[in-house]
Every structure is written in structure tokens, then in C-alpha cells.
C-alpha positions in Angstrom: 15.5 -5.0 -0.1 15.3 -6.4 3.5 14.2 -10.0 4.1 10.5 -10.3 4.9 8.3 -13.0 6.2 6.4 -15.3 3.9 3.2 -13.3 4.6 4.6 -10.1 3.0 6.0 -12.0 0.1 2.8 -13.8 -0.7 0.7 -10.6 -0.3 3.0 -8.8 -2.6 2.6 -11.5 -5.2 -1.2 -11.4 -4.8 -1.2 -7.6 -5.1 0.8 -7.8 -8.4 -2.1 -9.8 -9.9 -4.9 -7.5 -8.9 -6.3 -4.6 -11.0 -7.1 -2.5 -8.0 -4.6 -0.3 -6.2 -3.0 -2.1 -3.3 -0.7 -0.6 -0.7 1.2 -3.0 1.7 2.5 -1.5 5.0 4.1 -2.9 8.0 2.6 -2.6 11.5 4.1 0.8 12.0 2.7 2.1 8.7 5.8 2.2 6.6 5.0 1.5 3.0 6.6 -1.7 1.9 5.1 -2.2 -1.6 2.4 -0.9 -3.9 1.2 -2.5 -7.2 1.0 -1.2 -10.7 -2.6 0.2 -10.4 -1.4 2.1 -7.3 1.3 3.7 -9.3 -1.4 5.7 -11.1 -2.6 7.0 -7.7 0.8 8.1 -6.6 2.0 9.1 -10.1 5.3 7.3 -9.2 6.5 3.8 -10.0 7.5 1.6 -7.1 10.8 0.8 -8.8 11.6 4.6 -8.6 10.4 5.3 -5.1 11.0 2.0 -3.3 9.8 1.6 0.3 8.8 4.8 2.2 8.7 5.6 5.9 5.4 6.3 7.5 5.9 10.0 7.6 6.7 10.3 3.9 4.2 8.4 1.9 0.9 10.0 3.3 2.4 13.3 2.2 2.7 12.0 -1.3 -0.8 10.4 -1.4 -3.2 13.4 -1.3 -6.9 12.3 -1.3 -9.1 14.4 -3.5 -12.8 14.4 -4.3 -14.3 14.0 -7.8 -13.6 17.7 -8.4 -9.9 17.4 -7.5 -10.4 19.3 -4.2 -8.2 18.2 -1.4 -10.1 16.1 1.2 -9.3 16.9 4.8 -10.1 13.4 6.0 -7.6 11.3 7.9 -6.2 8.3 6.1 -7.1 5.2 8.2 -5.2 1.9 8.3 -7.6 -1.0 8.3 -6.2 -4.2 9.8 -6.7 -7.2 7.6 -6.7 -10.7 9.1 -4.9 -13.2 7.0 -6.4 -16.7 7.2 -4.9 -19.9 6.0 -6.6 -23.1 5.0 -8.1 -24.7 8.1 -8.0 -21.6 10.2 -11.0 -19.6 11.5 
């Protein structure tokens, strides 16, 4: 595993404690980590797949509607601003 900044390490620890699926990507879109609830979405354990390049993981994650029909919507990356104590 490559060395990452403290932000990625802390976000990964946070994701491990959440019950909702969390996918952590770098600025390019490469998948760096996903938590246990996200494993149900991908039907793959992170320990088995590891990190994935941006062109590989969207092909595995196929969005479907409640009737299991494939959705033809684009997956969007939403930037999240990380704030520390005392920042605005």
C-alpha cells in the first residue's frame, strides 16, 4: 500500500466506523478504499480487490433501480471539503 497523507488515513478510519457505504477516491478518481457496507454494493471485499484505477471500478459498480434495471445515469464525483477545528 502506498503512503498517503493524514487526510486519507483519517477518512479511511472514519469510513470504517460508518454503517453506510463509503468510497474514497483520489483527485483523479482512482478508488483508494471502500468500507464494509460498500462491499455489499460491489459484491467484493476490499481485501480481495484492493485499490482500483478510475477506469476499472465504475465498470464494476453498476447502478440499478429498485427493479434491478440498469440506470444509464453518469456517476458523479462530489467534492467534499474537509474542515478542521478552527477553520471555516
